[in-house]
C-alpha angles and dihedrals in degrees: 000000000000090000091052090050091052092047092051091048091050090048092051092048091051090050091049093050092047088049091051093048093052100041105054096132117125118254129191121226120193113212096216108203089042126053092240133118126197123202110200136153113274095242091057091053095046099041089041090055091049094049092045090053091046092053092046090052092048091050093050090049092048091050093047090054094052094090090054093050091048091051092048092050089049092050091048092052090047091048089050091051092048092048089054091049091049090051090050090049093049089052094053097043115073114245113257114196111229115240114240116262093244097051097106128080127244134187115241133153094352093302136095112235140170117251110057123232122354 
């Protein structure tokens, strides 16, 4: 999957470079609310617009994930607190060795045996 991602990125980069090399004509952009006009190569306008849209999308995605990160951080803190309380409780309660699973007697084929049902 990572290889596929790198290959697609490389392909997109090659396409962008080819686009930039073949579209070096000047283009005028009128900045509407202001009385300004910018004359830039066409590839700068197109690639700049794409990169601006990409960064806006990344920013929106990052902001939308913030509640999940905050919830994860809260749950980690809560888990850490509960682990500390569990360790404190284990220190205060005396250790009781668990009896083995087969330590009870069962009746099978007219004989008592260890191991329970089988």
